[in-house]
Short mmCIF file of the C-alpha atoms (twelve columns), coordinates in Angstrom:
data_MODEL
# 
_entry.id   MODEL 
# 
loop_
_atom_site.group_PDB 
_atom_site.id 
_atom_site.type_symbol 
_atom_site.label_atom_id 
_atom_site.label_alt_id 
_atom_site.label_comp_id 
_atom_site.label_asym_id 
_atom_site.label_seq_id 
_atom_site.Cartn_x 
_atom_site.Cartn_y 
_atom_site.Cartn_z 
_atom_site.pdbx_PDB_model_num 
ATOM 1   C CA . MET A 1   49.884  -15.679 -12.821 1 
ATOM 2   C CA . GLN A 2   50.457  -12.061 -14.574 1 
ATOM 3   C CA . VAL A 3   46.380  -11.669 -13.096 1 
ATOM 4   C CA . PHE A 4   47.200  -12.656 -9.711  1 
ATOM 5   C CA . LYS A 5   50.493  -10.294 -9.793  1 
ATOM 6   C CA . LYS A 6   48.396  -7.189  -10.728 1 
ATOM 7   C CA . ILE A 7   45.208  -8.050  -8.622  1 
ATOM 8   C CA . LEU A 8   47.172  -9.185  -5.535  1 
ATOM 9   C CA . PRO A 9   48.456  -5.511  -4.274  1 
ATOM 10  C CA . ILE A 10  44.707  -4.763  -4.349  1 
ATOM 11  C CA . PHE A 11  43.777  -7.192  -1.695  1 
ATOM 12  C CA . ILE A 12  46.523  -6.396  0.350   1 
ATOM 13  C CA . ASN A 13  45.933  -2.842  0.150   1 
ATOM 14  C CA . ARG A 14  45.192  -1.670  3.638   1 
ATOM 15  C CA . TYR A 15  42.096  0.808   2.688   1 
ATOM 16  C CA . PHE A 16  40.619  -2.367  0.754   1 
ATOM 17  C CA . LEU A 17  40.763  -4.132  3.926   1 
ATOM 18  C CA . VAL A 18  39.519  -1.737  5.907   1 
ATOM 19  C CA . SER A 19  36.717  -1.049  3.693   1 
ATOM 20  C CA . VAL A 20  35.725  -4.989  3.747   1 
ATOM 21  C CA . GLY A 21  36.244  -5.313  7.290   1 
ATOM 22  C CA . PHE A 22  33.595  -2.530  7.508   1 
ATOM 23  C CA . ILE A 23  30.927  -3.698  5.036   1 
ATOM 24  C CA . VAL A 24  31.076  -6.954  7.083   1 
ATOM 25  C CA . TRP A 25  30.993  -5.355  10.504  1 
ATOM 26  C CA . MET A 26  28.103  -2.943  9.174   1 
ATOM 27  C CA . LEU A 27  26.157  -6.311  7.210   1 
ATOM 28  C CA . PHE A 28  26.455  -8.581  10.257  1 
ATOM 29  C CA . PHE A 29  27.976  -7.733  13.172  1 
ATOM 30  C CA . ASP A 30  26.233  -3.705  13.726  1 
ATOM 31  C CA . GLN A 31  23.316  -3.433  16.067  1 
ATOM 32  C CA . ARG A 32  21.457  -2.101  13.184  1 
ATOM 33  C CA . ASP A 33  22.529  -4.762  10.697  1 
ATOM 34  C CA . TYR A 34  21.031  -5.227  7.580   1 
ATOM 35  C CA . PHE A 35  18.793  -8.519  8.129   1 
ATOM 36  C CA . GLN A 36  17.307  -6.572  11.389  1 
ATOM 37  C CA . GLN A 37  16.891  -3.165  9.153   1 
ATOM 38  C CA . LYS A 38  14.794  -5.656  6.335   1 
ATOM 39  C CA . ALA A 39  12.655  -6.983  9.025   1 
ATOM 40  C CA . SER A 40  11.715  -3.463  10.435  1 
ATOM 41  C CA . THR A 41  10.842  -2.445  6.869   1 
ATOM 42  C CA . GLU A 42  8.630   -5.217  6.341   1 
ATOM 43  C CA . GLU A 43  6.973   -4.630  9.720   1 
ATOM 44  C CA . LEU A 44  6.711   -0.642  8.711   1 
ATOM 45  C CA . ASN A 45  5.138   -1.719  5.376   1 
ATOM 46  C CA . LYS A 46  2.333   -4.264  7.468   1 
ATOM 47  C CA . LEU A 47  1.687   -1.301  10.000  1 
ATOM 48  C CA . GLU A 48  1.025   1.283   7.315   1 
ATOM 49  C CA . THR A 49  -1.262  -0.878  5.494   1 
ATOM 50  C CA . ALA A 50  -3.179  -1.455  8.478   1 
ATOM 51  C CA . THR A 51  -3.517  2.383   8.995   1 
ATOM 52  C CA . LYS A 52  -4.793  2.743   5.618   1 
ATOM 53  C CA . TYR A 53  -7.331  0.065   6.705   1 
ATOM 54  C CA . TYR A 54  -8.337  1.688   9.913   1 
ATOM 55  C CA . LYS A 55  -8.291  5.429   8.473   1 
ATOM 56  C CA . ASP A 56  -10.740 3.934   5.702   1 
ATOM 57  C CA . GLU A 57  -13.255 2.279   7.683   1 
ATOM 58  C CA . ILE A 58  -13.340 4.986   10.128  1 
ATOM 59  C CA . SER A 59  -14.094 7.512   7.066   1 
ATOM 60  C CA . LYS A 60  -16.996 4.928   6.160   1 
ATOM 61  C CA . THR A 61  -18.152 4.538   9.944   1 
ATOM 62  C CA . LYS A 62  -18.179 8.767   9.919   1 
ATOM 63  C CA . LYS A 63  -20.284 8.934   6.682   1 
ATOM 64  C CA . GLU A 64  -22.761 6.008   7.923   1 
ATOM 65  C CA . LEU A 65  -23.279 7.904   11.123  1 
ATOM 66  C CA . ASN A 66  -23.959 11.078  9.362   1 
ATOM 67  C CA . ASN A 67  -26.492 9.186   7.304   1 
ATOM 68  C CA . LEU A 68  -28.034 8.349   10.036  1 
ATOM 69  C CA . GLN A 69  -28.408 11.583  12.152  1 
ATOM 70  C CA . ASN A 70  -29.495 12.895  9.258   1 
ATOM 71  C CA . ASP A 71  -31.401 10.726  6.833   1 
ATOM 72  C CA . PRO A 72  -34.683 9.378   8.307   1 
ATOM 73  C CA . THR A 73  -34.878 6.620   5.916   1 
ATOM 74  C CA . SER A 74  -31.179 5.087   6.723   1 
ATOM 75  C CA . ILE A 75  -32.059 5.075   10.748  1 
ATOM 76  C CA . GLU A 76  -35.341 2.680   9.572   1 
ATOM 77  C CA . LYS A 77  -32.785 0.822   7.038   1 
ATOM 78  C CA . PHE A 78  -30.217 0.404   10.254  1 
ATOM 79  C CA . ALA A 79  -32.855 -0.627  12.474  1 
ATOM 80  C CA . ARG A 80  -34.351 -2.954  9.785   1 
ATOM 81  C CA . GLU A 81  -30.839 -4.906  9.260   1 
ATOM 82  C CA . ARG A 82  -29.145 -4.816  12.477  1 
ATOM 83  C CA . TYR A 83  -32.082 -5.093  15.192  1 
ATOM 84  C CA . LEU A 84  -34.558 -6.914  13.086  1 
ATOM 85  C CA . LEU A 85  -37.131 -4.048  13.590  1 
ATOM 86  C CA . LYS A 86  -40.241 -4.233  11.632  1 
ATOM 87  C CA . ARG A 87  -43.399 -2.190  10.766  1 
ATOM 88  C CA . GLU A 88  -47.191 -2.703  12.517  1 
ATOM 89  C CA . GLY A 89  -48.866 -5.367  10.463  1 
ATOM 90  C CA . GLU A 90  -45.009 -6.690  8.765   1 
ATOM 91  C CA . ASP A 91  -43.959 -10.569 9.099   1 
ATOM 92  C CA . VAL A 92  -40.053 -10.797 9.158   1 
ATOM 93  C CA . TYR A 93  -38.546 -14.284 7.585   1 
ATOM 94  C CA . ILE A 94  -35.128 -14.951 8.592   1 
ATOM 95  C CA . PHE A 95  -33.322 -17.145 6.241   1 
ATOM 96  C CA . ASP A 96  -29.871 -18.664 7.681   1 
ATOM 97  C CA . ASP A 97  -27.730 -19.333 4.993   1 
ATOM 98  C CA . THR A 98  -26.417 -23.094 5.587   1 
ATOM 99  C CA . SER A 99  -24.739 -23.918 2.354   1 
ATOM 100 C CA . ASN A 100 -21.805 -22.034 3.143   1 
ATOM 101 C CA . LYS A 101 -21.729 -23.711 6.710   1 
ATOM 102 C CA . ALA A 102 -22.334 -27.568 5.236   1 
ATOM 103 C CA . THR A 103 -19.248 -26.993 2.870   1 
ATOM 104 C CA . THR A 104 -16.818 -25.467 5.405   1 
ATOM 105 C CA . GLU A 105 -17.499 -28.215 7.562   1 
ATOM 106 C CA . VAL A 106 -16.820 -31.032 4.690   1 
ATOM 107 C CA . LYS A 107 -13.405 -29.703 4.471   1 
# 
């Protein structure tokens, strides 16, 4: 009972009540409440990750473009891989990887 008599004036203090009211208002009722801030932060992190990914992809593509513009062997390699071009007298065999398709269909 002695502890209750010592703690009660603290809870009745108007500054304490106003502070608690302010904290509750900011956590739950404000336009920019805690939960909205948390969701915004998570979305920002996802967007920053996506931005980093796309910047890396852009740098890879720029390097590939630079190689294609300056190196004849890379142009030949690109043409052979993408467009299945061949030299005279060569035969091109295309193997379709059906093992991956079979495992995905079974699942």
